[in-house]
BAFI-3210 file (N, C-alpha, C; in Angstrom, 3 decimals, decimal comma, padded with zeros to 6 digits):
// residues 148
n [1|2|3|4|5|6|7|8|9|10|11|12|13|14|15|16|17|18|19|20|21|22|23|24|25|26|27|28|29|30|31|32|33|34|35|36|37|38|39|40|41|42|43|44|45|46|47|48|49|50|51|52|53|54|55|56|57|58|59|60|61|62|63|64|65|66|67|68|69|70|71|72|73|74|75|76|77|78|79|80|81|82|83|84|85|86|87|88|89|90|91|92|93|94|95|96|97|98|99|100|101|102|103|104|105|106|107|108|109|110|111|112|113|114|115|116|117|118|119|120|121|122|123|124|125|126|127|128|129|130|131|132|133|134|135|136|137|138|139|140|141|142|143|144|145|146|147|148]
n.u [004,089|007,332|008,186|009,541|009,089|006,370|006,090|007,208|005,404|002,945|003,598|003,753|001,360|-001,414|-001,615|-000,622|002,335|001,870|-000,027|001,636|003,840|002,710|001,598|003,947|005,481|003,784|002,548|004,579|004,614|006,101|006,754|007,697|007,156|004,435|003,618|004,928|003,231|000,688|001,361|001,907|-000,179|-000,517|-001,597|-001,102|-000,303|002,089|003,882|004,129|004,697|007,503|008,333|008,210|010,214|012,444|012,383|012,675|015,124|016,829|016,209|017,360|020,104|020,680|018,703|017,924|020,206|021,291|019,146|019,287|021,881|021,282|019,310|020,924|022,523|021,144|021,001|023,188|026,484|028,976|032,442|032,145|031,535|028,424|027,829|029,348|028,303|025,603|025,829|026,873|024,767|022,855|024,218|024,011|021,123|020,657|021,888|020,207|017,735|018,389|018,912|016,297|015,192|016,713|015,688|012,787|012,699|014,015|011,978|009,979|011,067|010,985|008,040|007,392|006,098|003,332|000,372|-001,299|-003,883|-005,230|-007,083|-006,271|-006,663|-007,308|-004,552|-002,867|-003,990|-003,209|-000,369|000,265|-000,431|001,385|003,457|003,237|002,908|-000,447|-001,277|-004,140|-007,150|-008,367|-006,461|-004,911|-006,863|-007,129|-004,581|-005,136|-007,084|-005,953|-003,999|-005,711]
n.v [014,334|014,365|012,007|012,865|015,797|015,503|014,403|016,250|018,437|017,212|016,487|019,118|019,754|020,611|018,497|016,002|015,654|015,063|012,780|011,045|010,764|009,719|007,079|006,258|006,061|005,189|003,033|001,725|001,821|002,642|005,659|006,763|004,351|004,154|006,992|006,744|004,591|005,972|008,008|006,319|004,906|002,473|-000,920|-003,743|-006,799|-008,312|-006,269|-004,299|-006,155|-006,599|-003,803|-003,297|-004,946|-004,046|-001,480|-002,149|-003,222|-000,920|000,903|-000,364|-000,176|002,428|004,633|004,117|003,910|006,659|008,154|007,460|008,363|011,251|011,859|011,166|013,196|015,210|016,240|017,920|017,277|017,413|017,453|018,418|021,383|023,214|024,585|022,959|020,553|020,904|021,763|019,513|017,809|018,819|018,365|015,573|015,155|016,211|014,252|012,032|012,754|012,777|010,012|009,137|010,264|008,975|006,362|006,775|007,694|005,154|003,515|004,595|004,194|001,201|001,221|002,208|003,771|003,595|004,154|002,565|002,691|002,742|004,258|006,644|005,901|002,988|002,366|002,976|001,128|-001,309|-000,971|-000,710|-003,120|-004,945|-003,898|-004,860|-005,462|-004,452|-001,266|000,605|001,086|003,544|005,370|005,232|006,301|008,599|009,756|009,555|011,332|014,002|013,942|014,406]
n.w [-012,716|-011,370|-008,853|-006,573|-006,525|-006,551|-003,708|-001,969|-002,334|-001,692|001,094|002,159|002,343|004,652|007,681|006,457|007,238|009,986|009,924|008,492|009,876|012,474|011,385|011,016|013,533|015,557|014,226|012,793|009,989|006,815|005,591|003,004|001,316|001,625|000,429|-002,084|-003,087|-003,175|-005,078|-007,496|-007,904|-007,061|-006,946|-007,335|-005,992|-006,274|-007,188|-005,156|-003,176|-004,018|-003,958|-001,272|-000,338|-001,405|-000,102|002,681|002,626|001,541|003,557|005,802|005,111|004,620|005,141|007,819|009,369|009,200|009,992|012,689|013,410|013,008|015,168|017,411|017,415|018,288|020,873|023,105|023,189|024,979|024,957|022,694|020,581|020,576|018,206|015,952|016,328|015,785|013,143|011,886|012,406|010,619|008,254|008,025|008,254|005,585|004,301|005,021|003,870|001,239|000,999|001,324|-000,926|-003,108|-002,622|-003,141|-005,706|-007,016|-006,500|-007,997|-010,513|-010,488|-010,615|-013,126|-016,085|-016,156|-014,530|-011,697|-011,183|-008,725|-006,203|-003,651|-000,847|-001,318|-002,424|-000,245|001,500|000,379|000,542|002,844|003,902|002,417|003,495|006,233|009,586|008,834|008,968|010,988|009,318|009,689|010,466|007,630|006,244|007,234|006,387|003,590|003,473|004,041|002,026|-000,170]
ca.u [004,776|008,310|007,951|010,458|008,388|005,080|006,258|007,539|004,047|002,312|004,179|003,509|-000,500|-002,014|-002,171|000,145|003,277|001,275|-000,548|002,715|004,897|001,864|001,827|005,629|006,003|002,776|002,122|005,440|004,706|007,293|006,086|008,116|006,418|003,084|003,531|004,955|002,162|-000,348|001,736|002,015|-001,809|-000,309|-002,293|-000,707|000,470|003,523|004,717|003,908|005,787|008,836|008,588|008,174|011,481|013,347|012,419|013,372|016,870|017,387|016,106|018,430|021,498|021,163|017,946|017,855|021,542|021,481|018,356|019,788|022,877|020,774|018,971|021,927|023,284|020,229|021,534|024,663|027,815|030,324|033,100|032,123|030,852|027,134|027,634|029,840|027,393|024,382|026,352|027,116|023,484|022,487|024,668|023,414|019,823|020,653|022,063|019,113|016,741|019,117|018,692|014,900|014,849|017,279|014,666|011,469|013,078|014,068|010,614|009,474|011,419|010,359|006,472|007,252|005,315|001,647|-000,274|-001,947|-005,312|-005,740|-007,364|-005,523|-007,007|-006,921|-003,367|-002,445|-004,138|-002,312|001,027|000,399|-000,531|002,703|004,640|003,064|001,514|-001,059|-001,948|-005,515|-007,750|-008,680|-005,156|-004,733|-007,880|-006,601|-003,483|-005,724|-008,031|-004,965|-003,494|-006,737]
ca.v [014,954|013,395|011,494|013,858|016,770|015,286|014,105|017,515|019,090|016,468|016,647|020,250|019,770|020,269|017,151|015,058|015,326|014,355|011,427|010,308|010,554|008,679|005,859|005,604|006,114|004,303|001,574|000,969|001,890|003,155|006,604|006,615|003,530|004,740|007,937|006,155|003,858|006,841|008,274|005,325|004,554|000,965|-002,163|-005,072|-007,403|-008,476|-004,977|-003,948|-006,883|-006,229|-002,510|-003,283|-005,734|-003,144|-000,377|-002,640|-003,249|000,524|001,674|-000,899|000,145|003,726|005,648|003,937|004,731|008,166|008,786|007,311|009,432|012,706|011,829|011,143|014,438|016,209|016,611|018,618|016,154|018,283|018,753|019,036|022,605|023,191|025,111|022,303|019,461|020,960|021,716|018,106|017,188|019,485|017,418|014,035|015,287|016,484|012,707|011,280|013,348|012,275|008,471|008,935|010,732|007,903|005,230|007,163|007,432|003,851|003,028|005,261|003,329|000,165|001,140|002,533|005,179|003,586|004,259|001,540|002,850|002,624|005,542|006,863|004,888|001,595|002,300|003,005|000,014|-002,236|-000,805|-000,987|-004,850|-005,359|-003,710|-005,969|-005,769|-003,391|-000,007|000,717|001,680|004,792|005,958|005,263|006,978|010,182|010,046|009,759|012,566|014,726|014,058|015,067]
ca.w [-012,070|-010,813|-007,589|-005,420|-006,394|-005,942|-002,344|-001,349|-002,421|-000,572|002,532|002,568|002,756|005,932|008,015|005,882|008,050|011,219|009,518|008,233|011,359|013,179|010,652|010,913|014,975|016,211|013,478|012,111|008,689|006,164|004,805|001,534|000,560|001,434|-000,523|-003,396|-003,461|-003,846|-006,316|-008,496|-007,681|-007,024|-006,024|-007,702|-004,695|-006,715|-007,374|-003,825|-002,164|-004,447|-003,504|000,282|000,051|-001,920|000,661|003,928|002,478|001,801|004,882|006,689|004,726|004,339|005,888|009,266|010,304|008,923|010,852|014,201|013,697|013,052|016,368|018,365|017,337|018,532|022,198|023,144|023,457|025,529|024,779|021,287|020,379|019,965|016,678|015,229|016,299|014,909|011,564|011,323|012,447|009,487|007,079|008,179|007,970|004,245|003,558|005,201|002,917|000,040|000,906|001,029|-002,557|-003,847|-002,578|-003,767|-007,570|-007,310|-006,454|-009,131|-011,571|-010,360|-011,001|-014,529|-016,619|-016,155|-013,098|-011,380|-011,201|-007,452|-005,595|-002,608|000,096|-001,917|-002,622|001,103|002,255|-000,235|000,509|004,351|003,954|001,897|004,565|007,218|009,867|008,291|009,817|010,993|008,081|010,173|010,174|006,435|005,818|007,693|005,474|002,289|003,249|004,046|000,674|-000,984]
c.u [006,073|007,957|008,398|009,412|007,247|005,153|006,453|006,345|003,021|002,406|003,862|001,931|-000,721|-002,436|-001,371|001,284|002,995|000,873|000,629|003,713|003,847|001,845|003,000|005,839|005,190|002,591|003,217|005,572|005,909|006,497|006,676|007,557|005,102|002,684|003,730|003,782|000,888|-000,050|001,621|000,626|-001,675|-001,293|-002,002|000,269|001,917|004,601|005,065|004,931|007,140|009,322|008,807|009,905|012,462|013,600|012,928|014,897|017,453|017,430|017,126|019,842|021,586|020,243|018,196|019,138|021,632|020,419|018,854|021,041|022,316|020,038|019,956|022,546|022,457|020,582|022,958|025,400|029,040|031,590|032,942|031,378|029,450|027,031|028,052|028,900|026,137|024,711|026,549|025,675|022,743|022,645|024,194|021,948|019,398|020,881|020,979|017,847|017,144|018,859|016,999|014,747|015,444|016,147|013,212|011,616|013,483|012,709|009,860|009,737|010,901|008,684|006,288|006,336|003,876|001,303|-000,919|-003,407|-005,875|-006,047|-006,395|-005,421|-006,680|-005,405|-002,712|-002,562|-003,240|-000,938|001,321|000,371|000,749|003,775|004,466|003,653|000,889|-001,401|-003,363|-006,107|-008,042|-007,484|-004,782|-005,715|-007,433|-005,391|-004,279|-006,518|-007,061|-004,319|-004,455|-007,468]
c.v [013,931|013,154|012,537|015,094|016,669|015,013|015,357|018,374|018,460|016,529|017,941|020,290|019,753|019,009|015,910|014,534|014,626|013,132|010,567|009,790|009,396|007,266|005,410|005,256|004,984|002,951|001,084|001,028|002,721|004,327|006,936|005,521|003,925|005,772|007,550|005,404|004,642|007,238|007,710|004,610|002,909|000,031|-003,228|-005,569|-007,739|-007,260|-004,518|-004,937|-006,679|-004,700|-002,547|-004,035|-004,707|-001,992|-000,885|-002,642|-002,108|001,139|001,094|-000,415|001,674|004,653|005,573|004,387|006,091|008,892|008,619|008,231|010,803|012,849|011,794|012,467|015,478|016,952|017,179|017,205|016,754|017,101|019,400|020,352|022,565|023,413|023,739|021,026|019,846|021,375|020,422|017,620|017,731|018,518|016,120|014,338|015,460|015,139|012,000|011,580|012,847|010,841|008,285|009,152|009,509|006,521|005,563|007,132|005,982|003,255|003,513|004,333|001,878|000,047|001,480|003,826|004,717|003,378|003,029|001,482|003,007|003,949|005,518|006,050|003,556|001,469|002,197|001,554|-001,347|-002,074|-001,041|-002,525|-005,449|-005,220|-004,748|-005,505|-004,236|-002,537|-000,174|001,282|002,970|005,584|006,194|006,302|008,395|010,539|010,392|010,884|013,864|015,099|014,702|013,999]
c.w [-011,356|-009,249|-006,485|-005,402|-005,913|-004,239|-001,534|-001,410|-001,457|000,733|003,185|002,853|004,160|006,469|007,653|006,880|009,395|010,922|009,256|009,507|012,317|012,702|010,851|012,493|015,683|015,513|012,680|010,823|008,154|005,028|003,302|000,753|000,590|000,320|-001,918|-004,027|-004,039|-004,940|-007,565|-008,691|-007,759|-006,355|-006,525|-006,334|-005,104|-006,613|-005,907|-002,841|-002,625|-003,992|-001,964|000,584|-000,284|-000,475|002,232|003,671|002,353|002,920|005,809|006,299|004,825|005,203|007,309|009,946|010,002|009,994|012,276|014,435|013,964|014,524|017,514|018,533|017,941|019,984|022,352|023,610|023,884|025,554|023,473|021,104|019,941|018,509|015,541|015,119|015,462|013,518|011,186|011,390|010,844|008,226|006,993|007,832|006,131|003,475|003,797|004,213|001,703|-000,187|000,497|-000,481|-003,402|-003,927|-003,309|-005,288|-007,840|-007,274|-007,638|-010,478|-011,770|-010,839|-012,463|-014,812|-016,271|-014,581|-012,912|-011,333|-009,770|-006,782|-004,476|-001,359|-000,165|-002,000|-001,221|001,788|001,735|000,152|002,032|004,363|003,492|002,758|005,702|008,777|009,181|009,305|009,987|009,771|008,524|009,906|008,450|005,708|006,128|006,900|004,033|002,319|003,166|002,774|-000,264|-002,048]
res [m|p|i|w|e|w|v|l|e|a|y|g|r|p|g|v|p|e|a|c|l|r|l|q|d|e|f|g|q|n|t|n|l|l|l|w|a|v|w|a|e|a|k|d|p|a|l|l|a|e|a|a|e|l|t|r|a|w|e|a|a|a|v|n|p|l|r|q|a|r|r|a|l|k|a|p|l|p|p|v|e|d|a|a|r|e|a|l|r|e|d|v|k|a|a|e|l|r|a|e|r|v|l|l|e|t|l|s|e|l|s|g|e|s|a|g|g|a|h|a|l|e|a|l|k|a|a|s|a|a|w|n|p|a|a|p|d|q|e|l|a|a|l|a|a|a|l|g]
***
């Protein structure tokens, strides 16, 4: 299954969004990198280091600026009309999701066709370590369990 379809399906599972946001907001992890690692069954340290480097660069160039703009547009900004602000916020949100999709598809190309053979928790631990600092094992285990 293509990575974007897999991520959308996985993110729709109970507990996955909450586990991802907790790992992101409380432990500084990158959800896209973690989900890609599970999808790719990644465990090779060199591949994970390359993926983490690529992810950091893309996050800085595209995802983070869009996320900051989306969050800044959440509150009213008089005299801008609320409807206009919300419409722009939705456009920025769509661009942010597109940036995440580009990242995931690029990571997919990086890992190629062959799966790395890592089980979900093993892949999550390896990706989290590559991101550095690693998240607590119990938090990664919660995401692995939610992913099934």
